[in-house]
Residue, then its C-alpha position, 0 to 999 in steps of 0.5 A: m566321601s559322596a555317594i558316587k563313590n559307592e555307585q558301580i557305573e558302568p560302563r564309563s565314558f571317556q569323558e568321565l574318565i578325563r576328569p575325576q567325578d568328584e567336583m565342585r558343587r557351584h562355580p564362583k561368580q562373584e569377586r567375593s565367592r572367587r576369594m573364598v574358594l581361593a582360601i579354601v583351596q590354598a589351605a587345603r594346599f598348605i594342610l596337605l603339604q604340612h600334614g600329609r592327607e590325614g591332617l585334612t579335614t573340615t576343621a582344619l580348613e575352617t581354622v587355616s583358611g577362616v571360611p566356615k564349614s558351612s560356606i565350605y561345603q556350599y562350593f565342594p561335597n566332600l574332602d576330595a573335590i577339594v583335593f582335586e582343585v589344589f590339583r588343577e591348581v598345582i597344573r595351571e601354576c607348573q603349566l603357566s610358569e614353563y609356558r612363559a620361562f620357555p627359553s627362546q635363545h637359541p633353535p633347539t632340536v627335536m630331542s631336547f624340545i621333547y626332553w623339555l617337554l617331558d620334563w614339564s609333564i614329570d615337574i607336573h606330577r612330582k609335585l601332584l605326588e607331593i599333594d595326595r599320593s594315594l588319590l592321585l594314584e587311585h584315581r586311574g583315570f587320565w588327567d589332562t594337564w595340557k587343559e589348564l594350559d589352553q584355559n588359561l591361554a589366549p583365546n587364538s592360542s593353545t598347547e598344540h599351537f605353542i608345541y608346534e610354534n617351537l617345533k618349527r624353530c627346532s635346527d632338524f625339524v622336517p614339515g610334512d603334510d601330516d604336522v597336525m597329527r604329529v603334533h597332536a600325537l607328541g603332546r598327548t604321548a608326552q602326557m599320557l605316558v608320564y601319567s599312566m606309567m608313574a601311576d603304574n609304578p610312582e618309582f619310576i619318575e625318579n629313575e633318570e632312564f624314565r625319561h630318556m625311554l619316554a623320549r624315544m618313545c615321544v620320537a616314534a610317535f611323532s617321527t614320520r611314518p615309513t615309506t612302506s607300510p605292511m599289508r593289512t591282515n583280515 
């Protein structure tokens, strides 16, 4: 484990909470290096799914990936950093596959789209639990799952753009002056609620009422504000 795990870092900045502190030592730039890192990450994913975290060792990684330990440590400071990279690979795969496969035949309703958005996020977190349950729950930071999608879309697009374009296709969508804020709130609410509540109790994710409750909360975050608002009190 890296020394940073034992340091008392206070206060922690928002950016530190968004991303795990155990990052790669350096990112590969040449094709040969990229293939090597990919082999390490794919080997780690295979080991985690087959044998759990207890089976993930540098010796096992060397055997499965064919990459020597010395090269593994050139890119990763510890095993946690490798698992976090596996998390990112899983998130990226889920985001891109769902993005490309999004049904476009019939205009949905806002509620059906919200359910689809939530199921997308729930599926990602369910897969992450399978990879390394303990590390995911112990991190207690915020995994910005949309970030992986943004990094893999065309430069002129984004997750929020994708959400907004599909909301406009909904038969009951009512546009307003604050659509940018509403779409941002919906996207953030969907991913943050799934992550935070699953982290509080991972069994929630298997409860059918979980998604219904989250859907109601997302609708509340997305809906237009009431025509009158209460007076502020000092």
